[in-house]
C-alpha positions as CSV (number, residue, x, y, z in Angstrom):
1,M,87.5,118.3,87.2
2,T,83.8,118.9,87.9
3,M,82.4,117.7,91.2
4,A,79.3,116.4,89.3
5,L,81.5,113.7,87.7
6,V,83.8,113.2,90.7
7,R,81.1,112.7,93.4
8,P,79.5,109.5,92.1
9,A,82.8,108.0,91.0
10,L,84.5,108.5,94.3
11,K,81.4,107.4,96.3
12,Y,81.3,104.2,94.3
13,A,85.1,103.6,94.6
14,L,85.2,104.4,98.3
15,E,82.1,102.5,99.4
16,R,82.2,99.5,97.2
17,N,85.9,98.7,96.8
18,G,89.0,98.0,99.0
19,H,89.1,99.6,102.5
20,G,85.7,101.3,102.1
21,A,83.9,98.0,101.3
22,A,85.8,96.2,104.1
23,L,85.1,98.9,106.7
24,G,81.5,99.6,105.5
25,F,81.6,103.4,105.8
26,T,79.5,105.8,103.8
27,L,80.7,108.9,102.1
28,D,78.2,111.5,103.3
29,K,79.6,114.7,101.9
30,L,82.1,115.5,99.2
31,E,83.1,119.0,98.2
32,R,86.2,120.3,96.5
33,G,88.9,119.8,99.2
34,A,86.6,118.3,101.8
35,T,85.0,115.0,102.8
36,H,82.8,113.6,105.5
37,L,82.5,109.9,106.2
38,T,80.3,107.9,108.6
39,F,81.5,104.6,110.0
40,P,78.8,102.4,111.7
41,Y,80.0,100.5,114.8
42,R,81.0,96.9,113.9
43,E,81.8,94.2,116.4
44,D,84.2,92.5,113.9
45,L,86.4,95.6,114.0
46,V,86.7,95.7,117.8
47,G,90.3,95.9,119.1
48,N,89.5,95.1,122.7
49,P,86.8,92.5,123.2
50,I,86.5,93.3,126.9
51,T,85.6,97.0,126.4
52,G,84.2,96.7,122.9
53,V,86.3,99.6,121.6
54,V,86.9,99.8,117.9
55,H,90.5,98.9,116.8
56,G,92.8,101.9,116.4
57,G,93.8,100.7,112.9
58,T,90.2,101.3,111.8
59,I,90.5,104.9,113.0
60,V,93.7,105.4,111.0
61,S,92.2,103.9,107.9
62,L,89.1,106.1,108.2
63,L,91.2,109.3,108.6
64,D,93.7,108.3,105.8
65,T,90.9,107.5,103.4
66,A,89.0,110.7,104.2
67,C,92.1,112.9,103.8
68,G,93.1,111.1,100.6
69,C,89.7,111.5,99.1
70,A,89.7,115.3,99.9
71,A,93.1,115.5,98.3
72,M,91.8,113.8,95.1
73,T,89.0,116.3,94.7
74,I,91.4,119.2,94.2
75,Q,93.2,117.6,91.2
76,R,92.5,119.0,87.8
77,K,92.4,115.6,86.2
78,P,91.4,112.2,87.6
79,S,94.4,110.9,89.5
80,V,95.4,109.1,92.7
81,T,97.0,110.8,95.6
82,P,99.2,108.3,97.5
83,T,99.8,109.0,101.2
84,M,103.4,110.3,101.8
85,D,103.0,111.0,105.6
86,L,100.3,110.6,108.2
87,R,100.5,111.8,111.7
88,L,97.7,110.7,114.0
89,D,97.0,111.8,117.6
90,Y,94.6,109.6,119.5
91,M,92.7,111.7,122.0
92,R,90.5,109.1,123.6
93,P,89.0,105.7,122.8
94,A,85.9,105.5,120.7
95,Q,82.8,104.5,122.6
96,P,81.4,101.1,121.8
97,Y,78.1,100.7,119.8
98,K,78.2,104.3,118.4
99,P,79.0,105.5,114.9
100,I,82.2,107.4,114.2
101,Y,82.2,110.5,112.0
102,V,85.2,111.6,110.1
103,E,85.9,114.9,108.4
104,A,88.9,115.9,106.3
105,K,89.9,119.1,104.6
106,V,92.8,120.2,102.3
107,Y,94.5,123.2,103.8
108,R,97.4,123.8,101.4
109,Q,99.0,122.5,98.3
110,S,102.3,122.9,96.6
111,S,103.3,121.8,93.1
112,N,103.9,118.2,94.3
113,V,102.2,117.8,97.7
114,I,98.7,118.2,99.1
115,F,98.3,118.9,102.8
116,C,95.2,117.8,104.8
117,R,93.8,117.8,108.3
118,G,91.3,115.3,109.6
119,V,89.2,114.7,112.7
120,A,87.2,111.7,114.0
121,W,84.5,112.0,116.6
122,Q,81.3,110.5,117.9
123,D,78.9,112.7,119.8
124,D,80.8,116.0,119.9
125,K,83.3,117.2,117.3
126,E,84.9,119.3,119.9
127,N,85.7,116.1,121.9
128,P,87.5,114.1,119.1
129,I,88.6,110.5,119.2
130,A,91.6,111.4,117.0
131,H,92.9,114.0,114.6
132,C,95.5,113.9,112.0
133,V,97.7,115.8,109.6
134,A,98.5,114.1,106.3
135,N,100.5,114.8,103.1
136,F,99.7,113.3,99.7
137,M,101.7,113.1,96.6
138,K,100.4,114.6,93.3
139,V,100.7,111.9,90.7
140,D,100.6,112.7,87.0
141,S,97.4,111.2,85.6
142,K,99.1,110.3,82.3
143,S,100.9,107.5,84.2
144,I,97.6,106.0,85.4
145,Q,95.4,104.1,83.0
146,F,91.9,104.9,84.4
147,R,90.2,103.3,81.4
148,S,91.7,99.9,82.0
149,I,91.0,100.1,85.7
150,A,87.3,101.0,85.0
151,L,87.0,98.2,82.5
152,K,88.4,95.6,84.9
153,K,86.0,96.7,87.6
154,L,83.1,96.6,85.2
155,R,84.0,93.1,84.1
156,H,84.1,92.0,87.7
157,L,80.6,93.3,88.2
158,M,79.3,91.3,85.1
159,P,80.8,87.8,85.5
160,W,78.2,86.4,83.1
161,R,79.5,88.7,80.4
162,Q,83.1,87.7,81.0
163,A,82.2,84.0,80.7
164,S,80.5,84.5,77.3
165,V,83.6,86.4,76.1
166,N,85.9,83.7,77.2
167,D,83.7,81.0,75.5
168,S,83.8,83.0,72.2
169,E,87.6,83.3,72.4
170,Q,88.0,79.5,72.8
171,K,86.0,78.7,69.7
């Protein structure tokens, strides 16, 4: 898979759909086997309203997403890489009102599993909020119908087109 094709597709998929859209992060860097995300502080994702600290589940989602994305970039064909195992160590709470940066890298792969490491930090990467080790399953792309997924998303983006197609089918 060429990164020229993968980069825009993954950026769109991660920032505009699912967790990425809900969390509002941006995919800053994408290379073969590595990703970098930025998550802007959001008050609606605070876990402790007294301290203003971001919920730990947000940190887990960021690290899992970054590692999964890094895992996807090493596949030869477009495919998903479901999380098999994720171990996360929280080192300290995130500071309120500051962005969180996440970096993930693939460090090994076998015939069926991709192994990744990730780290989340704010001001200093050497003083992380959390770090993780994660394993992802390689899924045969033949079992995934990317064309139908892309068409469904495209139709969702063009609701006026879908309405005219439905009207034509009813006549």
